[in-house]
KEPAPA-274230 format. One record per residue (C-alpha): residue in three letters; x, y, z. Coordinates in pm, whole numbers, padded with zeros to 5 digits, always signed. Layout:
ALAXYZ...
//
This chain:
ASP+00549-02192-00709GLY+00179-02128-00777ARG+00093-02130-00409THR+00129-01776-00275ALA+00022-01456-00432PHE+00043-01084-00340MET-00212-00823-00481GLY-00334-00482-00401GLY-00241-00119-00446LEU+00129-00131-00376ASP+00353-00025-00662LEU+00681-00206-00731CYS+00902+00097-00734TYR+01108+00320-00512GLY+00950+00506-00221ARG+00673+00268-00135TRP+00826+00079+00159ASP+00724+00226+00490LEU+00647+00170+00855ASN+00341+00224+01070GLN+00476+00564+01199HIS+00565+00677+00849PRO+00890+00857+00938ILE+00958+01135+00685ALA+01308+01245+00813ASP+01603+01010+00748CYS+01917+01220+00801HIS+02174+01046+01018PRO+02482+01277+01090SER+02625+01045+01345ASN+02617+00727+01125LEU+02516+00701+00760ASN+02477+00328+00801ASP+02165+00407+00987THR+01996+00529+00669VAL+01660+00368+00617PHE+01564+00508+00281PRO+01883+00523+00069GLY+01902+00687-00271GLN+01571+00740-00459GLU+01394+00542-00186TYR+01406+00882-00013ASN+01130+01028-00231ASN+00883+01313-00221ALA+00689+01324-00549ARG+00511+01643-00450VAL+00846+01827-00441LEU+01045+01633-00690ASP+00920+01319-00878PHE+01149+01038-00979GLN+01428+01133-01221ASP+01699+00912-01376VAL+01593+00596-01194SER+01830+00374-01372HIS+02090+00553-01163TRP+01901+00510-00844GLN+02165+00646-00612ASN+02157+00985-00778ASN+01874+01129-00572LYS+01840+01513-00633LEU+01614+01556-00322ASP+01828+01700-00037ARG+01732+01516+00282ARG+01904+01786+00492VAL+01619+02037+00396SER+01329+01839+00254SER+01120+01549+00400ARG+01025+01235+00217MET+00666+01161+00161GLY+00501+00892+00374TRP+00320+00623+00188SER-00003+00454+00324ASP-00100+00153+00127ILE-00263-00194+00153SER-00193-00514-00021VAL-00286-00872+00080SER-00093-01190+00070LEU-00309-01490-00047ARG-00299-01866-00055GLY-00549-02122-00193PRO-00780-02156-00502VAL-00771-01774-00533VAL-00408-01804-00644GLU-00515-02006-00943ASP-00753-01722-01053LEU-00476-01466-01028ARG-00250-01686-01223ALA-00504-01750-01487HIS-00571-01375-01505PHE-00194-01301-01543VAL-00155-01567-01824GLU-00455-01427-02003ARG-00323-01073-01987TRP+00030-01178-02077ASN-00076-01372-02385PHE-00303-01083-02496ILE-00026-00833-02467TYR+00219-01066-02625ASN-00005-01119-02919GLU-00051-00743-02953LYS+00312-00622-02887TYR+00569-00886-02980ASP+00683-01060-03301VAL+00768-01405-03198ARG+00977-01466-03512LYS+01222-01203-03406ASP+01248-01189-03026VAL+01309-01531-02867ARG+01309-01376-02518TYR+00929-01389-02499SER+00674-01657-02575ARG+00306-01737-02500LEU+00241-01866-02144THR+00056-02200-02094PHE-00159-02196-01778ASN-00121-02530-01591GLN-00382-02543-01318ASN-00204-02618-00992GLU-00437-02850-00809ALA-00185-02879-00518GLY-00280-02673-00213THR-00633-02604-00333TYR-00973-02691-00179GLN-01195-02967-00328GLN-01513-02804-00442ARG-01836-02973-00475PRO-01936-03057-00844THR-02256-02846-00790SER-02068-02516-00747SER-02110-02255-01024PRO-01826-02291-01269GLY-01798-01895-01300SER-01852-01816-00933GLN-01485-01741-00873GLY-01426-01518-01180LEU-01711-01265-01207TYR-01886-01079-00924SER-02264-01135-00908GLN-02550-01135-00658GLY-02574-01515-00672PRO-02666-01744-00394GLN-02325-01772-00245SER-02271-01393-00207SER-02622-01311-00092GLN-02617-01587+00169SER-02285-01500+00317TYR-02286-01124+00336GLY-02550-00927+00528GLN-02621-01211+00765PRO-02442-01305+01084PRO-02123-01481+01009PRO-02148-01855+01028SER-02004-02071+01321PRO-01638-02154+01266GLN-01703-02447+01056LEU-01602-02487+00689PRO-01824-02314+00430GLN-02010-02560+00210ALA-01798-02508-00093TYR-01466-02559+00074GLN-01285-02843+00233PRO-00967-02854+00445TYR-00644-02730+00303ARG-00453-03016+00138PRO-00078-03038+00160TYR+00131-02972-00149GLN+00136-03277-00370PRO+00260-03379-00714ALA-00017-03344-00967THR-00095-03329-01347ALA-00195-03012-01525THR-00469-02882-01736ALA-00511-02551-01918PRO-00833-02361-01961GLN-00985-02297-02297ALA-00863-01984-02481ASN-01202-01807-02415GLN-01229-01902-02047LEU-01213-01630-01776PRO-01041-01701-01440GLY-01243-01949-01243GLN-01395-02111-01553PHE-01209-02443-01536SER-01297-02788-01604PRO-01352-03010-01297PRO-01041-03090-01105LEU-00817-03366-01235PRO-00592-03579-01024PRO-00331-03383-00814SER-00064-03206-01037ARG+00244-03000-00981GLY+00136-02740-01243VAL+00480-02722-01412ASP+00629-02859-01715ASP+00885-03133-01671GLY+01096-03018-01957GLY+01421-03010-01768ASP+01327-02717-01540GLU+01530-02868-01254GLY+01608-02548-01087GLY+01239-02443-01069ALA+01308-02128-01269ASN+00990-02168-01471ARG+00775-02324-01193GLY+00405-02260-01234PHE+00426-02152-01598GLY+00533-02388-01885ARG+00808-02292-02121SER+00868-02469-02437SER+01196-02648-02489GLU+01271-02425-02786GLU+01242-02118-02558GLY+01466-02294-02306ARG+01739-02307-02557HIS+01725-01934-02596HIS+01681-01841-02238HIS+02007-01718-02090HIS+02105-01627-01736HIS+02398-01418-01641HIS+02532-01498-01288PHE+02753-01231-01126GLU+02939-01311-00796GLN+02981-00996-00603GLU+03170-00945-00277VAL+02952-00784-00018ASP+03140-00508+00156GLN+03108-00379+00508VAL+02853-00101+00434GLU+02613-00337+00245GLY+02648-00596+00519ALA+02573-00350+00796VAL+02246-00244+00620ARG+02119-00583+00516GLY+02244-00765+00822ARG+02015-00555+01046PHE+01695-00665+00868ASN+01806-01017+00790ASP+01892-01093+01166GLY+01540-00993+01262VAL+01382-01203+00983GLN+01585-01508+01087ARG+01462-01469+01439MET+01092-01462+01309GLU+01171-01762+01099ASN+01289-01946+01388GLU+00999-01854+01600PHE+00747-01961+01326GLU+00920-02293+01280HIS+00883-02352+01654HIS+00510-02251+01631HIS+00467-02489+01336ARG+00614-02781+01529LEU+00388-02724+01825HIS+00072-02635+01664GLY+00086-02752+01304GLY+00005-02541+00989TYR-00174-02220+01003GLN-00427-02215+00723GLU-00645-02515+00769ALA-00978-02381+00659GLY-01107-02191+00358ILE-01211-01834+00351PRO-01478-01738+00090CYS-01321-01476-00149GLN-01367-01374-00507ILE-01156-01206-00768VAL-01310-00907-00952ARG-01172-00704-01237SER-01192-00404-01456CYS-01080-00496-01812THR-01198-00484-02173LYS-01106-00591-02526TRP-00823-00323-02576SER-00654-00396-02244HIS-00719-00768-02180GLY-00876-00910-02497VAL-01209-00985-02322PRO-01564-00821-02330THR-01576-00516-02097GLU-01593-00634-01740HIS-01658-00392-01443SER-01721-00635-01173ILE-01531-00432-00923GLN-01771-00144-00957ASN-02049-00393-00926ALA-01912-00516-00602TYR-01858-00171-00456ILE-02230-00076-00535ASP-02376-00409-00410ILE-02183-00426-00091ILE-02264-00058-00011LYS-02624-00106-00079ARG-02651-00417+00135SER-02431-00278+00420GLN-02626-00248+00750HIS-02431-00015+00972PHE-02095+00119+00847VAL-01866+00156+00543TYR-01507+00252+00553ILE-01322+00359+00233GLU-00955+00437+00180ASN-00873+00534-00173GLN-00632+00751-00374PHE-00912+00929-00552PHE-01290+00986-00497ILE-01457+01064-00824THR-01806+00929-00868ALA-02156+01027-00981THR-02494+01027-00806SER-02683+01043-01146ASP-02636+01082-01516ALA-02648+01464-01460GLN-02276+01443-01347LYS-02152+01345-01691PRO-01876+01275-01806VAL-01839+01082-01476ARG-02025+00757-01518ASN-01947+00518-01225LYS-02236+00506-00975VAL-02071+00435-00640GLY-02175+00779-00538ALA-02539+00697-00621ALA-02517+00384-00403LEU-02386+00587-00116VAL-02666+00843-00137ASP-02927+00566-00166ARG-02799+00379+00146ILE-02764+00694+00345LEU-03109+00812+00257ARG-03259+00476+00356ALA-03098+00502+00700ALA-03193+00862+00738ARG-03556+00805+00659ALA-03557+00503+00896GLY-03398+00694+01184GLU-03101+00453+01181LYS-02744+00540+01284TYR-02535+00484+00975LYS-02183+00606+00902VAL-01944+00633+00608ILE-01592+00729+00668VAL-01373+00810+00365ILE-00988+00867+00372ILE-00838+01025+00066PRO-00510+01222+00001ALA-00523+01595+00082VAL-00376+01666-00264PRO-00392+01373-00513GLY-00154+01325-00798PHE+00162+01471-00640ALA+00117+01838-00720GLY+00368+02093-00595ASP+00261+02445-00603LEU-00102+02421-00707LYS-00077+02752-00903ASP+00189+02615-01130ASP+00080+02524-01483ALA+00216+02174-01414SER-00059+02118-01154LEU-00338+02170-01400GLY-00414+01801-01400THR-00415+01782-01019ARG-00654+02083-00995ALA-00892+01914-01247ILE-00894+01598-01035MET-00961+01801-00721GLU-01255+01990-00901PHE-01404+01648-00999GLN-01359+01531-00633TYR-01530+01824-00502ASN-01817+01791-00736SER-01854+01430-00610ILE-01839+01536-00250ASN-02017+01865-00186ARG-02028+02100-00483GLY-02180+02142-00825GLY-02550+02068-00746HIS-02543+01685-00771SER-02273+01594-00526ILE-02328+01329-00251MET-02370+01582+00029GLU-02592+01807-00174MET-02817+01518-00268ILE-02855+01414+00104ALA-02917+01777+00206ASN-03188+01813-00062GLU-03383+01549+00120GLY-03376+01744+00441PHE-03099+01557+00623ASP-02752+01676+00757PRO-02502+01491+00539THR-02221+01533+00791GLN-02417+01308+01030TYR-02375+01018+00780ILE-02060+01076+00565ARG-01732+01260+00631PHE-01402+01287+00450TYR-01060+01292+00592ASN-00687+01302+00487LEU-00358+01198+00656ARG-00059+01421+00754ASN+00243+01378+00973TYR+00544+01566+01092ASP+00913+01489+01172ARG+01235+01666+01246ILE+01543+01654+01038ASN+01861+01619+01249SER+02071+01887+01073GLY+02186+02062+01379GLU+02520+02096+01557MET+02621+01740+01530MET+02624+01760+01151ARG+02812+02086+01145GLU+03093+01956+01366VAL+03139+01629+01174GLU+03157+01822+00848GLN+03420+02062+00997ASP+03631+01779+01147SER+03612+01557+00837GLY+03641+01830+00573VAL+03363+01643+00396SER+03001+01759+00349PHE+02721+01550+00472GLU+02564+01539+00127ALA+02880+01417-00041ALA+02927+01146+00207GLN+02561+01051+00188GLN+02584+01018-00200GLN+02877+00778-00172TYR+02691+00574+00094ASN+02379+00554-00136ALA+02597+00405-00408ALA+02775+00176-00176VAL+02447+00026-00037GLU+02346-00104-00379LEU+02700-00188-00518PRO+03000-00335-00342ALA+03336-00142-00364GLU+03458-00363-00635TYR+03241-00589-00852ARG+03249-00761-01188SER+02983-00713-01453VAL+02945-00772-01817GLY+02990-00477-02059ASP+02816-00430-02386ASP+03091-00616-02557GLY+03022-00924-02354GLN+03351-00900-02156ASN+03388-00881-01786GLN+03465-00535-01652ASP+03602-00418-01321PHE+03457-00120-01139THR+03602+00062-00840MET+03381+00298-00640ASP+03516+00598-00472ARG+03439+00596-00093HIS+03696+00852+00037ASP+03428+01109+00134TYR+03217+00845+00308ASN+03504+00689+00494GLN+03631+01024+00608TYR+03296+01143+00729GLN+03231+00815+00915GLN+03567+00827+01091SER+03488+01174+01227ALA+03130+01082+01319GLN+03244+00788+01531GLN+03448+01019+01755MET+03131+01208+01849SER+02881+00998+02056GLY+02645+01065+02325ARG+02500+01426+02312GLN+02162+01309+02461GLY+02103+01066+02187LEU+02179+01326+01904GLY+02510+01144+01842SER+02374+00802+01823SER+02083+00826+01570ARG+01837+00801+01857TRP+01659+01127+01754ASP+01726+01131+01382SER+01353+01095+01352VAL+01088+01190+01602SER+00805+00997+01446GLU+00771+00780+01738CYS+00639+01074+01937TYR+00295+01054+01782MET+00261+00680+01825LEU+00171+00463+02122GLY+00431+00470+02390GLY+00641+00736+02209THR+00836+01005+02394ASP+00671+01339+02452ILE+00797+01565+02174ARG+00855+01844+02423SER+01127+01644+02604VAL+01327+01538+02288PRO+01667+01720+02294TRP+01813+01946+02016GLU+02144+02121+01949HIS+02152+02431+01738GLY+02393+02432+01456ASN+02327+02455+01079THR+01951+02488+01153SER+01722+02614+01433GLU+01501+02348+01589MET+01179+02512+01453ASN+01325+02513+01095ALA+01417+02153+01136PHE+01054+02047+01172VAL+00894+01929+00852SER+00547+01812+00757GLU+00403+01639+00459GLU+00081+01479+00349LEU+00077+01110+00421TYR-00004+00993+00078VAL-00301+00761+00073HIS-00266+00511-00216SER-00489+00239-00064LYS-00797+00099-00253VAL-00995-00077+00014LEU-01350-00078+00131ILE-01466-00252+00464ALA-01835-00291+00536ASP-01980-00370+00878ASP-01651-00531+00993ARG-01756-00844+00782VAL-01654-00794+00424VAL-01346-00647+00257ILE-01267-00526-00101CYS-00903-00479-00157GLY-00716-00436-00482SER-00572-00196-00740ALA-00877-00003-00840ASN-00917+00365-00764LEU-01253+00518-00693ASN-01286+00696-01035ASP-01401+00612-01384ARG-01059+00505-01511SER-01058+00219-01261GLN-01419+00151-01214ASN-01579+00133-01547GLY-01370-00139-01698ASP-01313+00029-02041HIS-00990+00225-01939ASP-00741+00089-01682SER-00696-00277-01616GLU-00760-00339-01249ILE-00800-00624-01016ALA-00939-00663-00665ILE-01047-00934-00413ILE-01361-00962-00202VAL-01291-01137+00128GLU-01571-01272+00359ASP-01397-01437+00640PRO-01625-01705+00813THR-01431-01673+01150PRO-01662-01491+01386ILE-01547-01252+01659ASP-01758-01095+01924SER-01768-00708+01869TYR-02002-00411+01916MET-02189-00193+01668ASN-02359+00117+01801GLY-02320-00011+02160ARG-02487-00339+02085PRO-02333-00691+02054TRP-02232-00755+01696GLN-02075-01058+01543ALA-01804-00938+01318THR-01549-01142+01116LYS-01185-01161+01200PHE-01013-01043+00883ALA-01241-00745+00828ALA-01257-00640+01187THR-00888-00660+01259LEU-00793-00490+00924ARG-01030-00196+01002ARG-00919-00176+01365GLN-00551-00185+01272LEU-00595+00086+01022PHE-00795+00309+01267ARG-00526+00267+01530LYS-00262+00354+01305HIS-00431+00678+01186LEU-00504+00767+01558GLY-00140+00687+01670LEU-00270+00385+01882LEU-00004+00147+01746ARG+00354+00125+01872PRO+00618+00239+01622GLN+00765-00037+01419ASP+01141-00104+01421MET+01274-00257+01089GLU+01558-00427+01287ARG+01295-00616+01493PRO+01037-00751+01258ASN+00730-00923+01414ALA+00463-01158+01271ASN+00303-00881+01075PHE+00619-00838+00860GLU+00559-01200+00731PRO+00354-01332+00434ILE+00055-01573+00461GLY+00148-01879+00665VAL+00253-01673+00978PRO-00059-01572+01176ASN-00094-01189+01206ALA-00051-01060+01555TYR-00337-00843+01705ASP-00376-00756+02072PHE-00750-00831+02123GLY-00876-00691+02442SER-00613-00412+02490GLU-00711-00071+02589GLU-00630+00048+02241ASP-00831-00221+02068GLY-01126-00121+02290LEU-01116+00233+02164VAL-01174+00145+01812THR-01386-00178+01845ASP-01724-00005+01781PRO-01711+00233+01478LEU-02043+00374+01565ALA-01984+00441+01933ASP-02012+00805+02038ALA-01685+00780+02227PHE-01499+00653+01917LEU-01651+00913+01692ASN-01582+01193+01926ARG-01220+01080+01949TRP-01184+01042+01581ASN-01335+01377+01501SER-01172+01566+01779THR-00837+01430+01683ALA-00888+01536+01310HIS-01005+01889+01430LYS-00710+01946+01660ASN-00466+01816+01399THR-00620+02040+01134LEU-00572+02345+01354ALA-00233+02258+01462PHE-00084+02176+01124GLY-00265+02476+00975LYS-00101+02712+01222ILE+00250+02563+01201PHE+00300+02429+00852HIS+00035+02597+00640PRO-00075+02299+00436VAL-00331+02331+00153PRO-00617+02266+00096HIS-00735+02468+00404ASP-01062+02636+00503ASP-00899+02980+00519VAL-00780+02947+00169ARG-01075+03048-00063THR-00904+03261-00336TRP-00568+03255-00513ASN-00466+03565-00300ASP-00546+03363+00009TYR-00329+03086-00137THR-00043+03313-00195SER-00042+03467+00164PHE-00109+03133+00330TYR+00118+02885+00142GLU+00336+03040-00124CYS+00508+03301+00088PHE+00606+03029+00337PHE+00693+02727+00119SER+00734+02793-00255LYS+01088+02902-00214ALA+01157+02610+00017ASP+01031+02361-00223LYS+01254+02501-00502GLU+01556+02486-00267ALA+01478+02120-00195GLU+01470+02052-00571GLY+01808+02216-00607LYS+01668+02488-00827GLU+01791+02778-00623GLY+01983+02832-00297
//
């Protein structure tokens, strides 16, 4: 409806939905209906990437022997004038691709889009505001006044006025050569939709011509939802309904949530070949500028870390690394405490066995990353060390990893024997049943309705036997089908979790996997946030390759905090996002339950819940405090030792040659990975 937007790093595909505790086991021998990640949602791209996704239920990854890969990512939900910039960006890109790719005379499914500016729900801006201030990142008056200074008192920024309710309005489109944010002064309120018979709202926010409407066909299929599908979707929907009721009660008592503007700005990477505009790298500009102007602390989460400190590192051209070196050396020479914490994946790009020829691309990425971090003569750490300072006192790099236990023990063996059906056969029928009812009607290639009947004999047979076996210290009730709660706040001590031997010994049932970091976020001084789709590499930062988009958020809402033991006025959005992430990584959040969604499951309009003042909040409030840094680094050190001893992940400090790699990793896991793929065994 032109009012709410989502943007960030999250892909719209299988395997991306996850919980705070990132469970990587999802094998439920006592009740297949408790499956959380059905079909290809149970994905581990390091072992086996997506295959045959059009038949999503045909997942070749065996959940009895292989874990999924946890997914750590960040996106934001937005409302207000920024939505107009995102809509304008989308229309601009759609029309450019449409002109490049489609022949309008032959394919009536597609047409150019008309951008109708939706004045409803936006803030009235003063006429003196810069017409381009929302579209391109610059060091103009607005940004330099807001960032690097104490946050303002909780009154509205000059350029913004209170949020206005949704009202009917007229529409206007930008000129063809205008960028997002470069619009004419606001006209009287408008809906931002064509009134060409779109009574159902199907085209709301983007105009369609009446000619296109005559060719726009919709197929409606009525499907009977069976018991399996209802059991799965009902669990989540019940919780969502409770949340909606609670929010409705909150709204009646306290009014609407978003009543004040938050200064924010869209930045992009795009060029003529990708977007039809001159090359823009305002995301890189923003990264560099915010790093240089940061006062105490920068936190980065990104899928990649490939950057240059100078022209000597060609072909890498983006200079985010140079900005980090410059800011760190200024702090070092001034004797200031300054920290940069970077989290990236242990192995980017989903490689399996790093010795395989198929992993050549991943090895190249890792070489570029090491040359950016600490090798090659011009890396960030080497440049700092060359000036006589210990780089580890200012910048450190971390990755994420977790463990779980697959419940493939005695319970599974007994149900298989009693039912005469293998768990895998029953699971496959369950996967299909979740997506499709037992009987449904669809339209075939000839345009005629067709009936399909799905075989569920194995599923039903297995479930009947499983229901007769309950209890068993929670092993017969799905209670311990994942042990991911054990490393989260309030979780059970892993040493007290029961196990029954059967198909697998308990030690062999434990699995570990890198927690894949797909985020693209930077937080500086707990005051400003950059979040979007751009990786930290040339492809995303330079503007002349991948098309990317990000948002800079400077929340004017101040909160009292600490920086290096001294009072510090942070801003609410940046501080709570950073604290939430740190607590998740340290296991200081309670595990989430998808059957009991809370306010943080909701889009903008429902305030995020955060427990200010809790003991756990206090542990991460000050990112420069020695107590926090000691906890952070000691946790990382202990985990590195423990995971290295038990699970043999790579990279590892003890693996310096390919012979080391073979003895440390391959002799333990190469065969297991192939079995998980179904290549042998």
